[in-house]
C-alpha positions in Angstrom: 0.0 -0.1 0.1 1.4 3.2 -0.9 0.2 6.7 0.8 0.6 9.9 -1.1 0.3 13.2 0.9 0.1 16.6 -1.1 0.7 20.1 0.0 1.4 23.3 -1.2 -2.1 24.5 -2.7 -3.2 28.0 -1.8 -4.9 30.9 -3.4 -2.6 33.0 -5.8 -2.8 36.1 -8.1 -2.5 35.4 -12.0 1.0 35.4 -12.9 2.0 34.0 -9.8 3.9 31.0 -8.5 3.4 27.7 -6.7 5.2 24.5 -5.7 3.3 21.2 -4.8 4.9 18.7 -3.3 3.6 14.9 -3.1 5.0 12.9 -0.5 5.5 9.1 -0.9 4.9 6.5 2.0 8.4 4.8 0.8 11.3 4.6 -1.8 8.7 3.9 -4.8 10.2 6.1 -7.6 12.5 3.0 -8.9 9.0 1.0 -9.4 6.4 3.7 -9.8 5.6 6.2 -12.5 4.4 9.6 -11.0 2.1 12.1 -12.0 0.1 15.5 -11.1 -3.5 15.5 -12.0 -6.3 18.3 -11.8 -9.6 18.3 -11.7 -12.2 21.2 -12.1 -15.9 20.7 -10.9 -18.0 19.4 -13.5 -14.9 18.2 -15.4 -12.8 15.1 -15.8 -9.6 14.6 -14.0 -6.9 15.6 -16.3 -3.2 14.4 -16.7 -0.9 17.9 -16.1 2.5 16.3 -15.6 4.3 13.0 -15.3 7.8 11.6 -14.5 8.6 7.8 -15.5 10.6 5.8 -13.5 13.6 6.6 -15.8 12.9 10.0 -15.1 11.6 11.0 -18.2 8.7 13.8 -18.2 5.6 14.5 -20.0 3.5 17.8 -19.9 -0.3 18.7 -21.1 0.1 21.3 -23.6 -1.6 24.1 -21.9 1.3 23.8 -19.0 4.2 23.2 -21.4 6.8 26.1 -20.4 5.0 27.0 -17.1 5.2 24.0 -15.1 7.9 21.8 -14.0 7.8 18.0 -12.6 10.6 17.0 -10.3 11.1 14.6 -7.5 13.9 14.1 -4.8 14.4 10.2 -4.3 16.2 11.1 -0.7 12.8 12.8 0.3 10.6 10.2 -1.4 8.8 13.5 -2.7 7.5 14.6 -6.3 7.2 18.3 -6.9 5.0 20.4 -9.4 6.7 23.9 -9.8 3.8 26.1 -11.3 4.7 29.5 -12.9 2.7 32.3 -14.6 -0.3 30.9 -13.4 -3.6 31.5 -15.1 -7.3 31.5 -13.5 -7.6 28.5 -15.9 -5.3 26.5 -13.7 -7.5 26.6 -11.0 -8.5 23.1 -10.1 -7.8 20.5 -7.0 -4.6 18.7 -8.1 -3.6 15.3 -7.3 -0.7 13.2 -7.2 -0.8 9.7 -8.5 1.5 6.7 -8.4 1.3 4.0 -11.1 2.9 0.9 -11.3 2.6 -1.7 -14.1 4.5 -4.9 -14.2 2.6 -8.5 -14.0 -0.2 -6.7 -11.6 -1.1 -3.0 -12.0 -1.0 -1.0 -9.0 -2.3 2.8 -8.9 -2.6 5.1 -5.8 -4.0 8.7 -5.2 -3.4 11.5 -3.1 -6.2 13.3 -1.3 -5.8 16.1 -3.6 -4.6 20.0 -2.7 -6.8 22.9 -4.0 -5.3 25.7 -6.2 -7.0 28.9 -7.0 -5.9 31.4 -9.4 -7.6 34.8 -8.7 -7.4 38.2 -8.4 
């Protein structure tokens, strides 16, 4: 069982920055691909950014050049640095851990609210 705890969500003005953190309950990055998703009310959850076990990253077109996903294996933590925030970035952001071997394991954090508003 993997536990993920997000933090860092806040109210920020347009153009501002935030860094989200996702603390995992163990050293899982060698086995799990990690991702940040977001969900707005009435909309489906969407992938924002991901980082594979090997360290390759991928971003949604809407956040490319503004958001950066990274990880610190010593701290078992994944980060999402968000710059040049826009009102449309407002959402609950979720951390995800995905393992695909002979069996698939998938875990979610509880989410953290990001609100971009003046």
